TORRO-289678 format. One record per residue: residue in three letters; x, z, y of N, C-alpha, C in turn. Coordinates in steps of 0.1 Angstrom, whole numbers, plus 5000, padded with zeros to 4 digits. Last residue first. Layout:
% TORRO-289678
AlaXZYXZYXZY
...
//
This chain:
% TORRO-289678
Ser768276042079767476182077765976142080
Trp769775832085769175852072768175952070
Cys770275612107769675732106769175752095
Tyr773275412108771875432103771475592104
Ser775975372116775075272120773675302117
Lys777475572108777375582120776275472124
Lys777775522077777275632083776975642098
Ile778775252081777375272074776875412078
Glu781175302089780275232098778875242092
Asp782675402066782375482078781375412088
Phe782675162050782075282047781875372057
Glu781974862068782874952062782075082057
Leu779174602069779974722075780774792065
Tyr777374362077778574372070779474482074
Arg773774282072775074332080775974352072
Arg770974082075771974122067773074182076
Gln767274092075768574092082769574132072
Asn764574162070765574042062766674022068
Asn763374362078763574252088764274132081
His763074522055761974512068761874412076
Arg765474522043764174462037763174452046
Glu768474462049767474532055766174462051
His771574452031770374372033769074472037
Ile774874442036773774532035772574442038
Glu777974432019776774352025775474432024
Ile780674612031779474602023778374522027
Lys784174512032782774542040781674522031
Gly786374432022786374592024784974622031
Ser787074172020787074202033786974362033
Glu787274111990788174061999788274112015
Leu785474281979786874301975787774241983
Phe783374191991783674321995785074351991
Lys783073941980783273941994783774081998
Lys782574001951783873951956784173951970
Gly780574311957781174181949782374131954
Ile777874491962779374521957779674381949
Ile775574531985776174441976777474471974
Met772674721990773874721994774674641982
Leu769374712006770174681995771774671999
Trp766874942017768174882019768974852006
Pro764274972009764474962021765874902027
Tyr763074801979764074901985764374892000
Gly761174651966761074671980761974771988
Leu760674501944760574631944760774711958
Leu761474231950760174281946759674421948
Glu764174261957763174211968761774241962
Ala764974341932765174441942764274411953
Asp764374101916763874231913763774331924
Lys766173931929764873921931764074011925
Met768674051922768274031935766774021937
Arg768374041894768374141900768174141913
Tyr768973731894767673791888767373931894
Gly771473701904770273641911768873711906
Phe772973831883772973881896771573831904
Thr771273851853772073771863772073841876
Leu771374101828770474021838771473961848
Asn772974291817772474181809771574091816
Met773474481836774274371836774074251826
Arg771974671854771374601842772374461840
Asp772374861872773474841864772974751853
Asp771674941902771174841894772374801885
Ile771675271913772475151911771875061900
Leu770275461939769975391926770875281925
Ile769475731960770275601957770175561942
Glu768675971967767675851971768375711968
Gly770076201963768876151954767876041957
Asn770876221995771076261984769876241973
Leu770276102021770376002009770576061995
Gly770176302041768976222038769076122026
Asp773376242055772076322053771076242049
Cys775976102040774876052045773676142045
Glu778076222022778376202036777076152045
Ser777276221994777776332000778076332016
Thr775875961989775276081985775876211992
Leu777675772000776475792007775875922002
Phe780075851983780075841999778575862004
Asp778875781957779275901958779575931975
Tyr778475481960777275591956777775731961
Leu781075401965779975391975778875491973
Ser782475461940782875521954781475521965
Arg780975311923780775451921781175511934
Thr781675041933780175091930780075241931
Lys784475061928783875061941782475111942
Glu784375061899784975161907784475161922
Thr783174801894782374931890783075051897
Ile785174641905783674651913783074781908
Glu787174691889787474711903785974731907
Pro786274631862786574761865786674791879
Asp783274431861784574421861784874571866
Asp780474341861780874491856782574491853
Gly778974241892779574221879779974361874
Ser777874321915777874161912778174141897
Pro776074591920777274541917777174401911
Ile773774711942773874601932775374551930
Ile771974991952773374931952773274841939
Cys769275081971769775021959771174951959
Val767875351989769175241988769275201973
Arg765575481986765975431998767075311997
Tyr763175491960764375501963764775411976
Pro760275461967760675521955762275571957
Ala759675522002760075441993760475521979
Ile758675682023757975712008758475601999
Ser760275632045759775752042759175792028
Pro760875362045761775462039761275592037
Pro758075152034758575222046759675332038
Trp758774872014758375002015758775082027
Ile757574582008758374642017758074782020
Ile757174391977756774501985758074521997
Gly757874021979757474171972757274281982
Lys758073791989759173831981758673961972
Ser756073752007755973671998757173711987
Asp755474092017755873952019755673882007
His753974402028754574322018754574182023
Ser751974622035753474612039753974542029
Ser749474672027749774652042750974612044
Glu749574722001748874622005748974562019
Val751274942002751774821995750874691999
Val749475132014750875102019751374962013
Ala747575111996747175082008748475042015
Ala748775261972748075121972747975061985
Ile749075531986750075441980749775291979
Met746375581992747475562003748575461999
Arg745175631968744875511975745875491987
Ser746675881963746875761954746475641960
Val745476021985746976001983747275881974
Gly743276012010743375961996744675921993
Ile742676312026743476192027743476142012
Gly740076482046740476422031741476312034
Tyr738376762056739476682060739976612046
Cys735776962070736376912059737276782062
Gly734677262085735177112088735777092073
Met732077502096733077442088733577312093
Gln731077812106731177692110732377622103
Ile729278042087730478012090730477862096
Ser726078202100726878112091728378072097
Leu725978552106725978432109726678332101
Leu723878832105724878762098724678622103
Glu723079182115723079032117724178962109
Gly722579452111722779372098722779222101
Asn721179522143721779572130721579472118
His721879242168720979342161721679392149
Arg723679102175722779122183721579222179
Pro727279202172725979152165724679182175
Asn730079122178728979172187727579132182
Glu731478982155732079102162731079182170
Pro729178922127729878892139730579032147
Ala729778892092729278992103729978972116
Phe728978572078729878682081729278782092
Thr728178342049727978402062728978512065
Ala727178102030728578152035728578212048
Lys724978042016725078152021726378202023
Leu724477782010725377832001725677982005
Pro723077652031722577672016723277742007
Asp724977712053723577752052723177752039
Ser727577592047727577722047726077782048
Tyr726877322049726977362036727077502035
Lys726277282076725477192065725577252052
Thr727177392100726577472090725877402078
Gly729777172108728977292113728577372102
Leu731676982102730476982094729377082100
Leu733576742111733176852116731776882112
Phe735776532091734376572093734276702099
Thr737976272085737776402091736576432093
His739876072062738476102068738476222073
Gly742075802053741675932057740575942063
Val741975532046742875622037742575772041
Glu740575232047740375372051741175452042
Ile741774922059741775002047741775162049
Ala740674652078741374772077741174852064
Arg740374382102740074452088741174552087
Asn738974402136740174392125739774442111
Ser737574282166737474322152738674292144
Thr737474392197737874302189737674352175
Leu735174412226735874472217736474372204
Pro735574342261735274302248735874402238
His734074492287735274482282735174462268
Phe732274522317732274472304733674432298
Asn732074582342731974662334731774652319
Val733474542373733774472360733374592348
Ser732874702394731974592391732174542378
Asp732975062392733874932389732874802387
His731875322398731575212406732375062405
Ser732975512381733975472391733575362401
Thr730875532364731175652370732075612383
Ile730775262355729675312362729975442371
Ser733175262341732875152353731775202361
Asn732875422320733875462331733575382343
Lys730975302304730775442311731675462322
Tyr732675082297731175052304730875202310
Cys734575182284734975122297733675112305
Val733075302263733775382270734175332283
Pro731875062249731075182255731875272265
Cys733074752252733374872248732574982257
Gly730374502241731674532247731874692245
Asp728274392228727674492240729174522248
Asn728974262207728874172219728474262230
Ile729274442186730374402194730174322204
Asp726774712191727174562187728274512193
Arg728575032186727374942192727774812188
Ala729575212157729875122170728675062174
Cys729475272132729075382145729175292158
Glu729875092115728575172114728175252124
Glu732374992123731174912125729874992124
Asn734375232136733975152125732575082129
Ser736275212167735075272162735075162148
Thr738275302196738075242182737075312174
Tyr739775262226738575302218738475242206
Gly741775172244741975202230740875252222
Cys741375032267741375172268741575222254
Arg741874732262742074792275742074942274
Ile741074682236742474652242742974752253
Cys739174832216739074792230740674782233
Ser737974762182738874822190738874752205
Leu736474832152736374742166737174822175
Ile736974752118736974832128737074762142
Ser735774712085735874642098735974752109
Asp736874762051736274792062736674712076
Glu738574642032737074632029736574662043
Gly741474452038740674582038739174552038
Ala743174232039742474262026741574392027
Pro744474242063743574142061742574162049
Ser744874582075745274482066744074392064
Leu745974892089745374762091745874672081
Phe744775192077745875092077745374962080
His742875452092743075332086744275272087
Phe740775732093742175682095742375562086
Glu737975822111738575762099740075712104
His736076112120736875992125737375962111
Ser732976292133733776212122734676112127
Lys730576522136731476442143732576402130
Thr728476682122728276622137729276532142
Gly727676642088728276702099727976622112
Gly728176452058727376512069728076572078
Ile728376312035729176422037728576512047
Ile727076052038726676152029727276292030
Gly727875992072727475942060726976052051
Thr728976002098729376112089728876082074
Asp730675722113729475792108729775892098
Ala733575762135732875702122731475792120
Glu736275612154735075702154734275652143
Ala739475582140738275532143737075632143
Val742975512143741875612141740675572148
Ala745175312126744275332135743375442133
Phe748875252123747375282118746575292130
Pro751775092110750675092120749275142113
Leu754075302090753275182093752175182103
Gly755175572088755875472096755275342095
Ile754875832081754875712070755475612076
Arg754775962104755975962097755975862085
Thr752175892112753375832122754675842111
Phe750576002095750775862095751775812102
Ile750976292103751476222089751476092089
Lys750376292129751776312125752076262112
Lys747676262124748376152134749676162129
Tyr747176502112746876352106747476252111
Ala747476652135748276672121748276542113
Glu745076582150746676552155747576562144
Asn743176672134743276532137744576492141
Val743576952134743876892122744176732123
Glu742777002162744277042158744576952143
Glu740276912161741176832170742576882166
Tyr739177122145739176982143739976902148
Thr739777352159740377342147740477182142
Lys737977322180739477322184740177292170
Leu735577322166735777202174737477202176
Ala735577582157735477482148736077342153
Ala735477722183736677742176736877642165
Glu732777622189733977602200735277612191
Glu731177732170731377602171732677542179
Thr733078012155732077942166732277812164
Val734678092132733378172138732378102145
Asp735577862106735577922119734378012122
Phe737177702080736177802083736477892095
Thr738077412063738477522075737077582078
Tyr739677232039738377292043738677402054
Leu741076922027741177062034739877112039
Asp742276742000741076782007741376932013
Lys743976451989744276591996742876622003
Met743676311956742976331971743676481974
Ile743676061931744276161938744076191953
Phe741275931911742175911923742576051926
Glu739175711890740075851890741075821902
Arg738175481895737175591891737975711891
Gly739175301924739175321911738275441909
Arg740275131949738875161945738775181929
Leu743075111950742275101963740975161959
Leu744275091925744275221930743275231944
Gly742874781919743574891914743275031919
Ala740674631929741874641935742674751932
Arg737774791915738474691919739774711927
Pro734774891899736174931902736874811906
Arg731774881902732774781902734174821906
Met730575141904729875041898730774921893
Glu732475441899732075311906731575211899
Asp732275751898731775631889731375521895
Arg734975911907733875871913733375751903
Phe736976211910736476101901735076061907
Lys740176341917738876341920738276201911
Lys743076581912742276451910740876451912
Gly744676701942744276701928743476581926
Thr745476951966745776791961745476811948
Gln743877151989744377141976744676981975
Tyr743577412015743577272012744077281996
Leu742077622039742377612024742377472022
Arg741877842065742077712062742577692047
Leu739878072085740578042071740577902068
Pro739778312115739478182107740378172094
Leu738278562095738278442099739178422111
Gln737878822088738678732081738678592081
Arg736578922111737978962110738678882099
Tyr733878892105734678782114736278822114
Ser733178942070733478962085734378882094
Phe733278842044732178922049732078962065
Ile734178642018734278642034733178722038
Asp733578591991734878681995734978712011
Asn731778431985731778531977732878631982
Ala732278202003730978302004731078421997
Val734378091992734478162004733478262006
Leu733177951971734378061968734378151982
Gln731277821982730877921974731878011972
Thr733077611994732077712001731777821994
Ile734377511973735277571982734377671991
Glu732077371961732877471953733777561962
Glu731077201981730377291975731077401969
Glu733077021985732777111996731877231991
His734976841971734776991966734177081979
Thr734176521957734776601968734376771963
Pro733676431931734576331939734976411952
Ala733776631901733476611917734276511924
Leu731976571874733376561879733176511892
Cys729476841869729876711874731076701874
Phe726776971845728276971854728476841859
Asp724277161833724577051841725977071849
Ser723677271800723977311814724577191821
Ala723477271773722377181782722577221796
Lys725277381758724377471762723177391772
Arg727377201757726677201745725377301747
Asp726977041790727777091779726877121768
Lys726576721805725776841802726776901791
Leu727276531836727476551822726876691817
Lys727976281859727176401854727476411839
Phe729776161884729776151869728976291867
Leu727975971911728476101906728676121890
Glu727075731913728375731915728875871911
Ser724275731914725075691901726475711901
Gly723576021937723375891930724175861917
Thr723776181960724876111957724675981947
Val721276301959721476221969722676121965
Asn721276501938720276381938720676281947
Trp723276661946723276631932722376511931
Arg723176731972723976631968723776571953
Gly721776981977720976851976721676721973
Thr722977221976722877151988722077021990
Lys722577301951721877381962722077301976
Lys723677111933722177111934721677181946
Trp726477181933725977051941724577061943
Thr728277341922727077401930726377301938
Asn729777431908728977331902727577351909
Ala740777491933739277501932738877421920
Ala743677601946743377531937741777561934
Thr745377591979744677661969744377561957
Glu747477652008747077561997746177651985
Leu746677702041746877752028746577672017
Met747877602075747077592063747477642048
Gly749277622099748877742091747877702080
Ile750477372108749377432114748577532109
Asn752477342088752777352101751577392111
Arg751177282065751577412066752177452082
Met750377002071749377102068749977242069
Glu753076902070752276902082751076992081
Gln753976942043754776982056753877002068
Asp751976812028752176962027752777022040
Ile752476562038751176622038751376762039
Ile755176502025754776492039753476572044
Lys754676562000755476652005755276642020
Glu753076331991752276471992753376561999
Leu754976121995753776132004753176272004
Lys756676201974757176201987755876221998
Glu755076161952755576301955755976311968
Leu754475881954753275981955753876121958
Ser757175781947756475781961755175861965
Arg757475891923758375921932757675911946
Leu755375741908755275901911756175941922
Ala756275481911754975511917754875671919
Phe758475491893758475461908757475511914
Pro757175581868758175661874758175641889
Leu753575511868754675501864755975561871
Leu750075611865751375591874752675611867
Ser747575441848748675531846749875501858
Tyr744175431860745675391860746475491856
Val740775341859741875431858743075381854
Gly739175121861739175201872739975321871
Ser739075081827738475021838738575141850
Ser742175221815740775191813740175111824
Ser744875191822744375271811742975231806
Gln747174971836745775021835745675091821
Arg750075081853749475011842748375081841
Ile752375081882751175101876750875031862
Leu754774961888754375091894753275141888
Gly756074721882756074831873755674961879
Ala755574511898756874601902756974711891
Arg753274401889754674321887755874401890
Ile751374601898751674561884752774501882
Met751874571927752074711919752174681904
Leu750974311930752474351932752774481926
His748574321925749274261917750674281918
His747674511947747374541933748274471924
Gly748174341968748874481967748574511954
Glu746874121977748074101969748674221964
Gly743474061983744574131985745674091973
Lys741673811997742173851984743273901985
Val740173892029740973802020741373882007
Ala736873932037738074002035738673912024
Gly734173832042735373782048736673832046
Asp732073932028732073952043733373902049
Lys732373882000731573782010731573802024
Glu735773911991734473961995733673862003
Thr738173921967737673821978736073881978
Thr738974041945738874121957738274041967
Ser737273991915738373931925737974041936
Glu737074241888736474141898737574101909
Glu738374261857738374311871737774201880
Lys738974201832737474201836737474231851
Lys741674191830740974071828739774071833
Asp743974381845742674381840742174241840
Lys747474251839746374321849744974301843
Ile748874111822748874231820747674311827
Ser748673841830748273891817748074031815
Glu749773821855748273801852747773861840
Ser752273881848751473981855750173961854
Ala752973631837753073751828752173871835
Val752773451857751973451845751773561840
His754873561876753273581879752373551869
Asp757473721867756673611866755273631865
Asn758973961870759073861881758173741880
Thr758074281859757874131855757874041868
Val759474571850759074491861758874341853
Pro758974871838758674731831758274621843
Leu760975121838760475021849760174871844
Phe762275411831761375301826760475231838
Ile765675401835764375421842763575341835
Lys768575331831767875461826766475491829
Ser768875101847768875091832768375201826
Leu769375211872768075151869767975131854
Cys770775541877771175381872769575341868
Thr772575791892771275741890771275591888
Arg775275921875774775861887773375801884
Asn776776011853775476071858774776031868
Asp778375721845778275841843776875921846
Tyr778575451846778375521860777975661859
Asn778575301825779875281833779675391845
Ser776875501799776975411811778375421818
Leu776675461764777375531776777575451788
Phe773475461751774775411753775575481764
Gly770375451738771775531737772875461739
Ile768475301745768275401730769675441730
Ile766375231773767875261767767775351753
Val764774951778764675091771765975121766
Val763774721804764874771797764474931792
Gly761174461806762074591811762974621802
Leu760074221800759274301809760374411815
Thr760873871799761374001799760774101808
Phe758773621784759073691797759573841793
Phe758273321770758973431768759273521781
Glu755373131763756473161772756773291771
Gly752973111747754173071743755373061749
Asp751073241763750873101762752273031757
Val753473501767752173441773751973301771
Val755173761751754773621751753373611755
Ile757274001762755973971760755773821760
Ser759774261753759174131761757774121757
Ser762374491757760974461755760574331761
Tyr765674541744764874471755763674431751
Leu767874811745766774751738765874691748
Arg771174861741770074851750769174781745
Phe773874891731772674961724771474951735
Asp775774721740775574841747774474941742
Glu775174501726776474561721776474711729
Asp771574491723772874431726773874521724
Val768574411706769474511709770874461711
Val765474281710766774261709767674371714
Val762374201696763074311701764774281699
Asp759873941702761073991696761674111702
Ser756474071710757473971709758774031701
Val754374231718754174161704755474061703
Val753174431737754474381735754474351720
Phe750474511743750674391747752074321742
Ala750374781734749574681726749974541731
Trp751574911755752474871744751874791734
Phe749274971771750374881776750974831765
Ser747875151755747175011757748174921765
Ala749575371754749175291741748575161745
Phe750875561771750775391774750475311760
//
């Protein structure tokens, strides 16, 4: 974090609890960035507390502007997309810090969300029998020249060509080609989650379009076109389950195969006014397509048009509506685009002649994992801050004690222990904001910025009534419940 700490040029204050407060000075104004613990005995023992976590939050817009990349271009596009707030929110909430142009460090809260998202993806991939693996053959398929300047190219000391791959179709196909010989070894499904690289001419919007990103890519290998199509449909259904579990509205659009190639493709989008893509949808039948693949919007829905002719319906025009969206997933039915040039072949069960070899039928499927975290923030926020869906929130519950007097401290401990032991799904998901150097109001603003799905307040009202004040972030509603009522009122798992 050397580039980040270069900003910290102001006073350092150590209080009576041995807490060190780092700050930043912008245009003569003083802003508290966060708290670093240099050694003190917490009132909450080994319970998870915010004072123990590196979280350089800044509630001040001026300070966040000073931290974000000065050279980064505006996300306002000529094609009408609005300027996104998601990247600024991730900076202000202490989720990321910039390392260099298009490259970002993920801080603890962002990493927790990333790990939860990867877990959801892993579960759904394994549910359909996918196997995880870890994988410079671009010239054979022609993409070395076709990809152009976005491909990071380099030479080693022997002048051999290498690239930092944005995708791994060639590498995985060659791996399979060297070890698969018979139809008996198929089908095969391999996926990995790791870093990819793209030399973006104009990195922008933080993790939405960077030069380094984390991606889940899956590659499938089948004997026939029919089997490959069945696999394609199976993976698309698994992708829908992943997006449904995340819990935000999404759209699946027919798409052009582009530079990846193949015969069939679909994109998965979160809807957002700040999205770079436009998707066209029919309200009547649900047909959705991206702009590159769809007919002219004025031509109306092609599916409704085709059905009206078949059914002799006199009304054969149904309009398409356009929406901005952020692409976070893409699926491709590749056929033999990569298996042909890389000689990924197999001996069929019933060869037509002695020694016959057939090319493996392939599919590839990608989810931009780090991009999805940014897309969630961009798609789910309000004027107060982030609104995390519970499935990938860094922490699902934040308990905020109004003060540090013994009775409130004891009740906060009791609530934390009750939620951890009695509410399925909350073990490891609860955080206490014990930063008593900050006012209650300041901590509440921080909580709204950070977007915890549920805030639970322990204060004077609780001492009077015995009821916890609960703030639900997604709808800004408040509820007042006793301990046992909390367990009955929410489904935490």
